[in-house]
Backbone as JSON, one array per atom type, in Angstrom:
{
  "sequence": "MRVVQPWEPDREPDRPGICDYGLEIALIVGAAVAAAGTAYSIYASGQAQEAAAEYGADVAENQAQASRNAAAVDEDIAREKSRRIQAAARAAYGASGVTQDEGSPLLVMMDTAAQSELEVQRIRYGGELATGGYISEATRQRHYGQQAAQAGAIGAGISLLSSGASIGSRAYGMNTRPGDFASLQSSGYQSYRAGERF",
  "N": [[-4.54, 50.82, -40.89], [-6.03, 47.84, -41.79], [-6.06, 45.94, -44.78], [-8.73, 44.42, -46.39], [-8.73, 41.27, -47.68], [-9.6, 39.69, -50.82], [-10.56, 37.08, -50.41], [-11.45, 37.09, -47.85], [-14.18, 37.62, -45.63], [-16.27, 40.57, -45.51], [-15.8, 42.78, -42.79], [-15.76, 44.45, -39.6], [-13.04, 46.67, -39.04], [-11.78, 46.55, -36.53], [-12.53, 44.2, -35.48], [-11.63, 40.87, -35.45], [-11.84, 38.29, -38.0], [-13.15, 34.98, -38.71], [-10.98, 33.6, -39.73], [-8.84, 34.62, -38.37], [-8.87, 33.3, -36.02], [-7.84, 30.76, -36.21], [-5.93, 29.13, -34.77], [-7.14, 29.11, -32.24], [-9.55, 27.82, -32.85], [-8.59, 25.34, -33.68], [-7.49, 24.5, -31.24], [-9.8, 24.33, -29.7], [-11.22, 22.35, -31.07], [-9.41, 20.26, -30.72], [-9.54, 20.05, -27.92], [-12.19, 19.22, -27.69], [-12.1, 16.72, -28.96], [-10.32, 15.41, -27.24], [-11.87, 15.46, -24.92], [-13.99, 13.83, -25.69], [-12.58, 11.45, -26.01], [-11.7, 10.99, -23.37], [-14.16, 10.71, -22.08], [-15.14, 8.42, -23.36], [-13.23, 6.59, -22.51], [-13.74, 6.48, -19.74], [-16.33, 5.45, -19.81], [-15.86, 2.98, -21.11], [-14.24, 1.76, -19.23], [-16.05, 1.32, -17.14], [-17.72, -0.5, -18.45], [-15.93, -2.62, -18.82], [-15.42, -3.35, -16.17], [-17.97, -4.21, -15.51], [-18.17, -6.45, -17.18], [-16.14, -8.06, -16.11], [-17.18, -8.49, -13.55], [-19.5, -9.89, -14.23], [-18.38, -12.2, -15.25], [-17.21, -13.15, -12.87], [-19.57, -13.66, -11.47], [-20.66, -15.7, -13.03], [-18.73, -17.68, -12.58], [-19.12, -18.1, -9.84], [-21.73, -19.1, -9.88], [-21.27, -21.49, -11.26], [-19.67, -22.75, -9.36], [-21.56, -23.05, -7.36], [-23.29, -24.91, -8.54], [-21.5, -27.05, -8.77], [-21.07, -27.51, -6.07], [-23.63, -28.39, -5.28], [-23.75, -30.76, -6.8], [-21.58, -32.19, -5.7], [-22.47, -32.52, -3.07], [-24.68, -34.15, -3.53], [-23.43, -36.46, -4.51], [-21.93, -37.15, -2.24], [-24.05, -37.68, -0.49], [-25.14, -39.97, -1.7], [-22.98, -41.72, -1.38], [-22.9, -41.89, 1.42], [-25.39, -43.07, 1.92], [-25.05, -45.55, 0.62], [-22.97, -46.59, 2.15], [-24.32, -46.87, 4.58], [-26.24, -48.81, 3.85], [-24.54, -51.0, 3.42], [-23.42, -51.36, 5.97], [-25.73, -52.03, 7.43], [-26.47, -54.34, 6.06], [-24.32, -56.0, 6.63], [-24.64, -56.21, 9.39], [-27.14, -57.51, 9.53], [-26.42, -59.92, 8.34], [-24.57, -60.87, 10.2], [-26.21, -61.13, 12.44], [-27.95, -63.08, 11.46], [-26.18, -65.23, 11.04], [-25.5, -65.82, 13.61], [-27.83, -66.73, 14.61], [-29.67, -65.03, 15.77], [-32.75, -63.34, 16.09], [-33.83, -60.76, 14.02], [-36.01, -59.13, 14.01], [-37.03, -58.22, 16.39], [-36.59, -56.96, 19.73], [-33.29, -56.2, 21.03], [-31.6, -56.47, 18.67], [-33.3, -55.39, 16.69], [-33.61, -52.75, 17.64], [-30.97, -51.85, 17.45], [-30.56, -51.96, 14.68], [-32.48, -50.08, 13.86], [-31.44, -47.77, 15.07], [-29.0, -47.54, 13.73], [-29.92, -47.05, 11.12], [-31.2, -44.58, 11.56], [-29.02, -42.97, 12.35], [-27.54, -43.04, 10.01], [-29.28, -41.74, 8.23], [-29.31, -39.25, 9.45], [-26.67, -38.46, 9.01], [-26.73, -38.22, 6.22], [-28.51, -36.07, 6.02], [-26.95, -34.05, 7.23], [-24.9, -33.83, 5.36], [-26.37, -32.95, 3.15], [-27.31, -30.49, 4.15], [-24.87, -29.1, 4.55], [-24.04, -28.94, 1.88], [-26.09, -27.32, 0.83], [-25.64, -24.96, 2.27], [-23.1, -24.19, 1.28], [-23.76, -23.89, -1.42], [-25.64, -21.82, -1.26], [-23.95, -19.76, -0.4], [-22.31, -19.41, -2.67], [-24.24, -18.64, -4.56], [-25.08, -16.26, -3.43], [-22.7, -14.82, -3.69], [-22.58, -14.66, -6.5], [-24.79, -13.03, -7.0], [-23.97, -10.7, -5.68], [-21.71, -10.06, -7.23], [-22.91, -9.5, -9.71], [-24.46, -7.27, -9.04], [-22.42, -5.49, -8.35], [-21.22, -5.24, -10.87], [-23.29, -4.0, -12.35], [-23.44, -1.58, -10.98], [-20.87, -0.56, -11.53], [-20.99, -0.25, -14.33], [-23.02, 1.65, -14.51], [-21.84, 3.76, -13.09], [-19.71, 4.28, -14.81], [-21.06, 5.21, -17.1], [-22.32, 7.5, -16.07], [-20.07, 8.93, -15.21], [-18.83, 9.35, -17.69], [-20.74, 11.0, -18.9], [-20.69, 13.23, -17.17], [-18.06, 14.04, -17.56], [-18.17, 14.77, -20.28], [-20.07, 16.87, -20.16], [-18.78, 18.7, -18.47], [-16.43, 19.23, -19.92], [-17.62, 20.2, -22.23], [-18.8, 22.54, -21.28], [-16.51, 24.01, -20.62], [-15.25, 24.19, -23.11], [-17.25, 25.53, -24.48], [-17.27, 28.0, -23.13], [-14.8, 28.96, -23.9], [-15.16, 29.16, -26.67], [-17.19, 31.04, -26.7], [-15.79, 33.21, -25.77], [-14.22, 33.74, -27.99], [-15.96, 35.02, -29.65], [-16.52, 37.35, -28.38], [-14.35, 39.18, -27.47], [-11.3, 39.94, -29.01], [-8.3, 38.14, -28.36], [-9.03, 36.89, -26.01], [-8.23, 34.37, -25.67], [-5.71, 34.17, -24.65], [-4.5, 32.54, -22.78], [-4.45, 30.15, -24.08], [-2.76, 30.49, -26.16], [0.53, 30.5, -27.53], [3.42, 32.4, -26.46], [4.95, 33.32, -28.56], [3.15, 33.23, -30.68], [1.3, 35.06, -29.78], [2.85, 37.38, -29.86], [3.25, 37.55, -32.57], [0.62, 37.97, -33.42], [0.15, 40.42, -32.18], [1.96, 42.08, -33.53], [0.84, 41.98, -36.04], [-1.4, 43.51, -35.84], [-0.58, 46.11, -35.59]],
  "CA": [[-5.75, 50.1, -41.21], [-5.76, 46.58, -42.47], [-6.78, 45.79, -46.03], [-9.5, 43.18, -46.46], [-8.39, 40.49, -48.87], [-10.81, 39.24, -51.52], [-11.06, 35.8, -49.88], [-11.95, 37.31, -46.5], [-15.48, 38.3, -45.6], [-16.25, 41.95, -45.01], [-15.99, 42.86, -41.35], [-15.28, 45.68, -39.01], [-11.58, 46.61, -38.96], [-11.3, 46.24, -35.18], [-13.0, 42.87, -35.06], [-11.04, 39.84, -36.32], [-12.75, 37.32, -38.6], [-12.98, 33.58, -38.32], [-9.64, 33.15, -40.13], [-7.88, 35.07, -37.35], [-8.99, 32.42, -34.86], [-7.48, 29.4, -36.62], [-5.32, 28.38, -33.67], [-8.14, 28.92, -31.21], [-10.49, 26.81, -33.32], [-7.89, 24.06, -33.61], [-7.39, 24.12, -29.83], [-11.13, 23.94, -29.23], [-11.51, 21.04, -31.66], [-8.55, 19.3, -30.0], [-10.11, 19.84, -26.58], [-13.42, 18.43, -27.85], [-11.7, 15.34, -29.25], [-9.77, 14.87, -25.99], [-13.0, 15.25, -24.0], [-14.7, 12.64, -26.15], [-11.73, 10.3, -25.68], [-11.75, 10.77, -21.92], [-15.5, 10.2, -21.75], [-15.23, 7.03, -23.81], [-12.37, 5.8, -21.63], [-14.48, 6.29, -18.49], [-17.45, 4.55, -20.12], [-15.31, 1.65, -21.41], [-13.77, 1.2, -17.96], [-17.25, 0.81, -16.46], [-18.17, -1.7, -19.16], [-14.97, -3.7, -18.54], [-15.68, -3.8, -14.81], [-19.21, -4.98, -15.53], [-17.88, -7.75, -17.8], [-15.38, -8.84, -15.13], [-18.11, -8.9, -12.49], [-20.38, -10.92, -14.79], [-17.57, -13.42, -15.27], [-17.15, -13.61, -11.49], [-20.89, -14.21, -11.12], [-20.77, -17.0, -13.71], [-17.86, -18.62, -11.86], [-19.79, -18.41, -8.57], [-22.86, -19.99, -10.19], [-20.7, -22.81, -11.56], [-19.26, -23.34, -8.09], [-22.79, -23.45, -6.66], [-23.74, -26.16, -9.14], [-20.54, -28.08, -8.37], [-21.34, -27.81, -4.66], [-24.84, -29.23, -5.27], [-23.39, -32.08, -7.32], [-20.71, -32.87, -4.73], [-23.31, -32.93, -1.94], [-25.51, -35.3, -3.97], [-22.55, -37.63, -4.55], [-21.63, -37.52, -0.84], [-25.26, -38.31, 0.05], [-25.22, -41.33, -2.25], [-21.93, -42.52, -0.73], [-23.32, -42.14, 2.8], [-26.48, -44.05, 1.89], [-24.47, -46.86, 0.28], [-22.23, -47.06, 3.33], [-25.33, -47.29, 5.54], [-26.78, -50.09, 3.39], [-23.54, -52.05, 3.64], [-23.33, -51.62, 7.41], [-26.94, -52.75, 7.83], [-26.43, -55.69, 5.47], [-23.34, -56.77, 7.4], [-25.25, -56.49, 10.69], [-28.15, -58.56, 9.32], [-25.71, -61.19, 8.07], [-23.99, -61.32, 11.46], [-27.31, -61.61, 13.29], [-28.44, -64.33, 10.89], [-25.18, -66.28, 11.26], [-25.48, -66.2, 15.03], [-29.13, -67.28, 14.95], [-30.46, -64.03, 16.49], [-33.86, -62.79, 15.33], [-33.61, -59.33, 13.79], [-37.27, -58.41, 13.97], [-37.5, -57.84, 17.72], [-35.61, -56.79, 20.79], [-32.09, -55.38, 20.84], [-31.16, -56.37, 17.28], [-34.17, -54.46, 15.97], [-33.27, -51.39, 18.08], [-29.65, -51.5, 16.88], [-30.77, -51.71, 13.24], [-33.2, -48.81, 13.73], [-30.51, -46.7, 15.43], [-28.04, -47.44, 12.63], [-30.62, -46.39, 10.01], [-31.43, -43.18, 11.94], [-27.72, -42.28, 12.3], [-27.2, -42.91, 8.59], [-30.11, -40.68, 7.65], [-28.82, -37.99, 10.02], [-25.44, -38.13, 8.27], [-27.16, -37.76, 4.89], [-29.07, -34.73, 6.2], [-25.82, -33.14, 7.48], [-24.23, -33.62, 4.08], [-27.27, -32.11, 2.34], [-27.3, -29.14, 4.73], [-23.58, -28.48, 4.22], [-24.07, -28.61, 0.45], [-26.98, -26.18, 0.62], [-24.95, -23.76, 2.77], [-22.07, -23.81, 0.31], [-24.45, -23.44, -2.62], [-26.19, -20.5, -0.96], [-22.84, -18.79, -0.39], [-21.92, -19.14, -4.05], [-25.32, -17.88, -5.22], [-24.99, -14.91, -2.87], [-21.54, -14.19, -4.34], [-22.96, -14.35, -7.87], [-25.69, -11.86, -6.93], [-23.14, -9.56, -5.3], [-20.89, -9.71, -8.4], [-23.76, -8.86, -10.73], [-24.79, -5.93, -8.54], [-21.2, -4.68, -8.5], [-21.07, -4.97, -12.3], [-24.29, -3.01, -12.74], [-23.03, -0.3, -10.4], [-19.7, -0.08, -12.27], [-21.44, 0.21, -15.64], [-23.77, 2.89, -14.3], [-20.87, 4.8, -12.72], [-18.98, 4.62, -16.03], [-21.92, 6.03, -17.96], [-22.5, 8.8, -15.41], [-18.78, 9.61, -15.27], [-18.63, 9.82, -19.07], [-21.63, 12.13, -19.1], [-20.17, 14.38, -16.41], [-16.85, 14.48, -18.26], [-18.58, 15.48, -21.5], [-20.71, 18.14, -19.8], [-17.75, 19.59, -17.94], [-15.59, 19.65, -21.04], [-18.44, 21.03, -23.11], [-18.93, 23.88, -20.68], [-15.22, 24.67, -20.74], [-15.05, 24.51, -24.53], [-18.24, 26.55, -24.81], [-16.85, 29.3, -22.63], [-13.69, 29.4, -24.75], [-15.73, 29.57, -27.96], [-17.91, 32.28, -26.46], [-14.77, 34.25, -25.68], [-13.77, 34.08, -29.35], [-16.94, 35.9, -30.28], [-16.73, 38.59, -27.62], [-13.21, 40.1, -27.56], [-10.09, 39.3, -29.48], [-7.27, 37.97, -27.34], [-9.53, 36.21, -24.82], [-7.62, 33.05, -25.6], [-4.29, 34.35, -24.39], [-3.99, 31.4, -22.03], [-4.31, 29.02, -24.99], [-1.82, 30.82, -27.22], [1.94, 30.6, -27.13], [3.85, 33.79, -26.42], [5.39, 33.67, -29.91], [1.97, 33.49, -31.5], [0.72, 36.32, -29.29], [3.68, 38.46, -30.39], [2.94, 37.61, -34.02], [-0.69, 38.6, -33.56], [0.25, 41.81, -31.78], [2.63, 42.78, -34.63], [-0.06, 42.04, -37.19], [-2.43, 44.54, -35.64], [0.0, 47.47, -35.62]],
  "C": [[-5.4, 48.9, -42.08], [-6.62, 46.48, -43.72], [-7.47, 44.43, -46.03], [-9.16, 42.5, -47.77], [-9.67, 39.99, -49.54], [-11.38, 37.94, -50.97], [-11.61, 35.92, -48.47], [-13.31, 37.99, -46.55], [-15.33, 39.73, -45.1], [-16.52, 41.94, -43.52], [-15.48, 44.2, -40.86], [-13.77, 45.59, -38.87], [-11.07, 46.2, -37.59], [-11.65, 44.82, -34.76], [-12.42, 41.82, -36.01], [-12.1, 38.9, -36.85], [-12.42, 35.91, -38.16], [-11.58, 33.08, -38.67], [-8.59, 33.56, -39.11], [-7.91, 34.17, -36.12], [-8.62, 30.97, -35.19], [-6.9, 28.56, -35.5], [-6.33, 28.1, -32.57], [-9.13, 27.82, -31.6], [-9.84, 25.43, -33.25], [-7.77, 23.58, -32.17], [-8.74, 23.66, -29.28], [-11.51, 22.57, -29.79], [-10.67, 19.96, -30.97], [-9.08, 19.01, -28.61], [-11.38, 19.0, -26.65], [-13.09, 16.97, -28.12], [-11.14, 14.68, -27.99], [-10.88, 14.59, -24.98], [-13.78, 14.01, -24.38], [-13.89, 11.38, -25.82], [-11.75, 9.98, -24.21], [-13.1, 10.18, -21.52], [-15.63, 8.75, -22.18], [-14.39, 6.12, -22.92], [-13.08, 5.5, -20.3], [-15.61, 5.29, -18.71], [-16.93, 3.12, -20.34], [-14.79, 0.98, -20.14], [-14.94, 0.61, -17.17], [-17.76, -0.47, -17.11], [-17.24, -2.89, -18.89], [-15.18, -4.24, -17.12], [-16.97, -4.61, -14.74], [-18.97, -6.37, -16.11], [-17.1, -8.64, -16.83], [-16.28, -9.34, -14.01], [-19.06, -9.98, -12.98], [-19.64, -12.26, -14.87], [-17.47, -14.02, -13.87], [-18.46, -14.24, -11.04], [-21.09, -15.57, -11.78], [-19.93, -18.06, -13.02], [-18.54, -19.05, -10.56], [-20.98, -19.34, -8.81], [-22.38, -21.39, -10.53], [-20.25, -23.52, -10.29], [-20.47, -23.8, -7.29], [-23.3, -24.78, -7.22], [-22.8, -27.31, -8.77], [-20.75, -28.49, -6.92], [-22.58, -28.7, -4.52], [-24.5, -30.66, -5.71], [-22.55, -32.87, -6.33], [-21.52, -33.35, -3.53], [-24.16, -34.13, -2.31], [-24.67, -36.57, -4.02], [-22.23, -38.1, -3.13], [-22.84, -38.17, -0.17], [-25.36, -39.76, -0.43], [-24.18, -42.25, -1.59], [-22.34, -42.88, 0.7], [-24.46, -43.17, 2.84], [-25.96, -45.45, 1.56], [-23.7, -47.45, 1.46], [-23.21, -47.59, 4.38], [-25.93, -48.65, 5.14], [-25.8, -51.24, 3.65], [-23.41, -52.4, 5.13], [-24.54, -52.43, 7.88], [-26.95, -54.18, 7.27], [-25.45, -56.57, 6.24], [-23.91, -57.15, 8.77], [-26.31, -57.58, 10.56], [-27.49, -59.93, 9.1], [-25.12, -61.75, 9.37], [-25.07, -61.85, 12.39], [-27.82, -62.95, 12.77], [-27.48, -65.49, 11.14], [-25.17, -66.75, 12.7], [-26.82, -66.76, 15.5], [-30.01, -66.32, 15.72], [-31.55, -63.51, 15.55], [-33.68, -61.28, 15.23], [-34.88, -58.5, 13.92], [-37.79, -57.98, 15.34], [-36.32, -57.64, 18.66], [-34.44, -55.89, 20.39], [-31.62, -55.34, 19.39], [-32.01, -55.4, 16.46], [-33.84, -53.02, 16.34], [-31.93, -50.94, 17.5], [-29.8, -51.17, 15.4], [-31.49, -50.38, 13.01], [-32.28, -47.63, 14.04], [-29.49, -46.47, 14.31], [-28.68, -46.72, 11.44], [-30.84, -44.91, 10.31], [-30.13, -42.38, 11.87], [-27.29, -42.06, 10.84], [-28.0, -41.79, 7.94], [-29.7, -39.31, 8.18], [-27.55, -37.53, 9.3], [-25.78, -37.61, 6.87], [-27.72, -36.34, 4.99], [-27.98, -33.69, 6.46], [-25.1, -32.82, 6.17], [-25.07, -32.7, 3.2], [-27.24, -30.66, 2.83], [-26.0, -28.41, 4.4], [-23.52, -28.09, 2.74], [-24.94, -27.4, 0.16], [-26.35, -24.89, 1.14], [-23.91, -23.27, 1.78], [-22.71, -23.25, -0.96], [-25.02, -22.04, -2.42], [-25.12, -19.42, -0.93], [-22.41, -18.42, -1.8], [-22.98, -18.33, -4.8], [-25.31, -16.44, -4.72], [-23.82, -14.14, -3.51], [-21.87, -13.81, -5.78], [-23.85, -13.11, -7.92], [-24.89, -10.6, -6.63], [-22.29, -9.11, -6.49], [-21.72, -9.0, -9.47], [-24.15, -7.44, -10.31], [-23.6, -5.0, -8.7], [-21.01, -4.3, -9.97], [-22.04, -3.92, -12.79], [-23.92, -1.63, -12.22], [-21.84, 0.29, -11.16], [-20.1, 0.45, -13.64], [-22.18, 1.54, -15.52], [-22.81, 4.03, -13.95], [-20.06, 5.23, -13.94], [-19.79, 5.52, -16.94], [-22.11, 7.43, -17.37], [-21.2, 9.6, -15.48], [-18.49, 10.15, -16.66], [-19.49, 11.04, -19.35], [-21.15, 13.39, -18.4], [-18.94, 14.94, -17.1], [-17.21, 15.27, -19.51], [-19.21, 16.83, -21.18], [-19.69, 19.15, -19.3], [-16.87, 20.12, -19.06], [-16.36, 20.54, -22.0], [-18.61, 22.44, -22.58], [-17.64, 24.66, -20.83], [-14.97, 25.1, -22.19], [-16.02, 25.61, -24.96], [-17.84, 27.94, -24.32], [-15.68, 29.84, -23.43], [-14.23, 29.9, -26.1], [-16.5, 30.88, -27.81], [-16.94, 33.44, -26.39], [-14.24, 34.66, -27.03], [-14.7, 35.09, -29.97], [-17.12, 37.21, -29.54], [-15.58, 39.57, -27.78], [-12.02, 39.34, -28.13], [-9.09, 39.17, -28.34], [-7.74, 37.29, -26.08], [-8.86, 34.85, -24.63], [-6.13, 33.13, -25.34], [-3.71, 33.16, -23.64], [-3.78, 30.19, -22.93], [-3.22, 29.25, -26.04], [-0.39, 30.88, -26.68], [2.35, 32.07, -27.16], [4.33, 34.24, -27.79], [4.21, 34.01, -30.8], [1.32, 34.81, -31.08], [1.53, 37.51, -29.82], [3.41, 38.67, -31.87], [1.63, 38.34, -34.23], [-0.63, 40.09, -33.21], [0.92, 42.63, -32.89], [1.74, 42.95, -35.82], [-1.07, 43.16, -37.04], [-1.87, 45.95, -35.71], [0.28, 47.94, -36.99]]
}
């Protein structure tokens, strides 16, 4: 029979006290800390993916704005080119003494203006297509980031719940029968404990 020391609480002789479970408690605390670290790592990974996706979305939005600006510049260049062509044609008609307000010269000038405007519209359309693609990419990146952040939070929660259940079952075993933690104890410690009980 084992003698109860003054610093130990009174207990049944066959049932170990909390001091007899020091290693088990340390292992459970270590498992809880590791579970918290794993959960935070999963959560932080989701947050990092969200930040990277947000950066990608910002880049895509900047490209969309650059595409708009480039299309506007190209439109201005096309319009200026058209004005110069029409001015040169008017000058040539005037130098040759041809009237520009009727007949073939008028039709040529109208056709040149229509072709120039068509070119401007093509440039605008191409710019809008490129801009739309970049905006779509920005939306896709933001959606991906939100999904990654949500997956990280869910994964962290699942990790904590799973670890908590495992730790809880180990702690429950401490309160039911001595030696339930044989899988957590080294063989040397188990031998020490077995010798202590005899």
